[in-house]
VEXPA-705313 format. One record per residue (C-alpha): residue in three letters; x, y, z; residue number from 1. Coordinates in steps of 0.001 Angstrom, whole numbers, plus 500000, padded with zeros to 6 digits. Example, Ala and Ser with C-alpha at 12.3 -4.5 7.8 and 13.67 -1.06 7.14 Angstrom:
<rs>
R   type     east    north       up   seq
R    ala   512300   495500   507800     1
R    ser   513670   498940   507140     2
</rs>
This chain:
<rs>
R   type     east    north       up   seq
R    met   677792   627558   073306     1
R    val   674516   627830   071387     2
R    thr   673664   631371   070305     3
R    ile   670291   632470   071656     4
R    pro   668041   633295   068696     5
R    lys   665692   636248   068469     6
R    lys   662878   633894   067434     7
R    leu   662275   630509   069012     8
R    thr   662427   627519   066653     9
R    ala   662064   623762   066982    10
R    asp   665702   623376   065904    11
R    tyr   666889   625575   068757    12
R    ile   664778   623705   071310    13
R    ala   666191   620377   070114    14
R    thr   669758   621702   070228    15
R    arg   669561   623348   073660    16
R    trp   667402   620645   075291    17
R    pro   668162   617421   073360    18
R    arg   666347   615175   075856    19
R    leu   662840   615257   077276    20
R    tyr   661895   613575   080568    21
R    his   658597   612001   081594    22
R    met   657796   610143   084826    23
R    ala   655197   607354   084720    24
R    glu   654032   604755   087214    25
R    ala   656379   601789   087557    26
R    gly   655418   599017   085153    27
R    ser   653661   601389   082732    28
R    trp   656099   601117   079846    29
R    pro   654617   597986   078189    30
R    ser   651174   599616   078147    31
R    ile   652652   602914   076906    32
R    gln   654350   601061   074048    33
R    lys   651043   599434   073116    34
R    phe   648613   602323   073511    35
R    gly   650858   605391   073245    36
R    leu   651905   607916   075860    37
R    arg   648487   609289   076721    38
R    ser   647233   612375   078458    39
R    thr   644695   611844   081217    40
R    thr   641926   612703   078753    41
R    ala   643197   610181   076215    42
R    leu   643530   607525   078919    43
R    leu   639961   608160   080099    44
R    asp   638799   607823   076493    45
R    leu   640652   604514   076092    46
R    phe   639228   603156   079352    47
R    glu   635727   604437   078480    48
R    ile   635354   606362   081750    49
R    gln   632290   608595   081639    50
R    gly   629846   610513   083833    51
R    ser   630572   611674   087359    52
R    glu   633636   609435   087685    53
R    arg   635225   611136   084699    54
R    glu   634209   614608   085842    55
R    ala   635914   614091   089210    56
R    ile   639139   612965   087527    57
R    glu   639265   615341   084572    58
R    ala   637711   618612   085765    59
R    ala   638765   618935   089420    60
R    arg   641740   618671   091751    61
R    arg   642808   615097   092514    62
R    pro   644138   614929   096092    63
R    gln   645218   611326   095530    64
R    ser   646247   609250   092542    65
R    val   643303   607414   090997    66
R    gln   643252   603827   089748    67
R    ile   641002   603101   086769    68
R    his   639970   599748   085328    69
R    his   638846   598348   081978    70
R    ala   637702   594844   081098    71
R    val   640093   594657   078126    72
R    his   642877   597152   078887    73
R    gly   643367   596251   082545    74
R    thr   644398   598798   085173    75
R    ala   646031   602222   084998    76
R    trp   646930   604933   087471    77
R    ile   646221   608637   087021    78
R    arg   648562   610768   089080    79
R    asp   647287   613178   091728    80
R    asn   647601   616933   091313    81
R    lys   647748   617708   095010    82
R    pro   650399   620476   094605    83
R    ile   647594   622733   093337    84
R    asn   646465   625117   096066    85
R    glu   642889   625821   095014    86
R    thr   642592   629126   096864    87
R    val   645649   630497   095074    88
R    leu   644523   628991   091759    89
R    arg   641289   630987   091984    90
R    arg   643277   634150   092649    91
R    thr   645761   633682   089808    92
R    leu   643589   632049   087131    93
R    val   642925   634243   084082    94
R    gly   640569   633607   081176    95
R    leu   639471   630090   082184    96
R    ser   637164   628590   084779    97
R    glu   638650   626094   087213    98
R    pro   637140   623066   085407    99
R    glu   638442   624437   082097   100
R    trp   641929   624794   083599   101
R    tyr   641938   621230   084887   102
R    arg   640719   619956   081525   103
R    ser   643486   621911   079813   104
R    leu   646070   620246   082041   105
R    asn   644536   616809   081600   106
R    ser   644455   617098   077814   107
R    arg   648282   617139   077643   108
R    val   651276   614849   077890   109
R    phe   653942   616675   079929   110
R    phe   657709   616649   079584   111
R    trp   660465   618318   081540   112
R    leu   663297   619775   079482   113
R    thr   665929   619218   082180   114
R    glu   666941   616352   084406   115
R    asp   666936   618759   087351   116
R    arg   663172   619255   087028   117
R    leu   662694   615495   086791   118
R    thr   664757   615000   089947   119
R    arg   662674   617562   091822   120
R    leu   659508   615680   090914   121
R    arg   661001   612301   091823   122
R    asn   662096   613668   095204   123
R    ala   658736   615265   096039   124
R    pro   657284   613708   099234   125
R    pro   654428   611803   097534   126
R    tyr   656786   610062   095080   127
R    arg   660252   609732   096595   128
R    ala   659656   606310   098186   129
R    arg   657995   604772   095111   130
R    pro   659581   603379   091940   131
R    his   658666   604982   088626   132
R    asp   659314   604381   084955   133
R    ile   661457   607246   083663   134
R    leu   661106   607884   079934   135
R    val   663846   609831   078181   136
R    leu   662843   610835   074656   137
R    ser   664694   612528   071823   138
R    thr   663553   616139   071543   139
R    glu   664541   616275   067893   140
R    arg   662581   613163   066962   141
R    leu   659517   614235   068948   142
R    leu   659492   617686   067361   143
R    asp   660000   616225   063884   144
R    ala   656965   613983   064400   145
R    his   654660   616116   066563   146
R    ala   655638   619797   066366   147
R    asp   652085   620785   065397   148
R    gly   650792   619359   068690   149
R    val   653495   620866   070902   150
R    glu   652771   623719   073302   151
R    leu   655170   625234   075809   152
R    ser   654713   626587   079316   153
R    pro   656881   629073   081257   154
R    leu   655869   627557   084606   155
R    asn   655230   624295   086403   156
R    ser   651539   624223   085558   157
R    gly   650755   621301   087838   158
R    ala   651842   623108   091000   159
R    val   650215   626187   092513   160
R    his   651994   627021   095756   161
R    pro   650616   629219   098569   162
R    ala   652922   632125   097701   163
R    ala   652332   631948   093930   164
R    asn   651332   635213   092272   165
R    tyr   652103   634429   088639   166
R    pro   648970   634414   086435   167
R    arg   648037   631217   084651   168
R    gly   645170   630293   082386   169
R    ala   644242   630855   078766   170
R    gly   647706   632112   077802   171
R    thr   649881   629630   079705   172
R    phe   650372   627108   076906   173
R    arg   651626   628497   073597   174
R    ser   652810   627019   070332   175
R    ile   656491   627335   069503   176
R    glu   655673   630110   067057   177
R    asp   653577   632085   069565   178
R    tyr   655684   631504   072668   179
R    pro   656777   634821   074315   180
R    trp   660433   633969   073803   181
R    ile   662113   637357   074098   182
R    asn   660208   638147   077282   183
R    arg   661048   634781   078804   184
R    ile   664748   635052   077933   185
R    ala   664853   638433   079663   186
R    leu   663015   637200   082769   187
R    ser   664593   633756   083107   188
R    pro   667591   633199   080827   189
R    ala   668552   629942   082563   190
R    glu   665083   628398   082199   191
R    pro   662979   630250   079630   192
R    ile   660819   627149   079039   193
R    val   659701   624964   081943   194
R    glu   657383   622439   080295   195
R    leu   656995   621000   076838   196
R    thr   653575   619468   076277   197
R    val   651942   617454   073509   198
R    arg   648200   617670   073125   199
R    tyr   646246   614461   073764   200
R    ile   648744   611698   072885   201
R    val   652251   610776   071772   202
R    pro   651307   607678   069767   203
R    asp   654810   606405   069017   204
R    pro   656964   606768   072177   205
R    ala   659095   603696   071468   206
R    ser   660413   605274   068255   207
R    leu   661345   608447   070181   208
R    ala   662903   606777   073234   209
R    ile   666566   607218   074156   210
R    asp   666338   605437   077492   211
R    ile   663734   603801   079725   212
R    gln   664605   603149   083382   213
R    thr   662766   602145   086517   214
R    met   664024   604391   089303   215
</rs>
């Protein structure tokens, strides 16, 4: 049993949640090894997507996954964010405009801290019938290498359901040092952190990987 600290630290995160889970399109791992595990923004930069095409992908809701192409880098898929109910987002968004919120989401690489959260995503209707590459990374190694780029979220930021009333926006993603740990432990002791994110890119995923499976 790990004693819950009064102040959140990287060591505690790595001890309590030793594995991080990321779901990518099937067949993505070779490209991820070559170019890094990229946020949507970083992928758009790599593929040199600009103008109105980029704006539609990066600054708005994507009702369907989007395929992008590059003469050198080939083809990549950017996942939809259809679980975002835009009416509820407008009601619960604080301190950011809608385009700013979407850009904030798209500027991050997302990880679940539990296999249960990964399973919920895999079993969601849009994804359950399709194979995916499942990346399992070492939390300790990722935090050792990228702690300065890590920000945490107390909610599933990519889903805004019709009944949602929890505010989201400028204060959703916090550094380990600034994360409202005591408040979150009191409100949700079983799951005080929902998402671990890395800004822009994880450049070295192969060195952090524990397991890679197509499921």
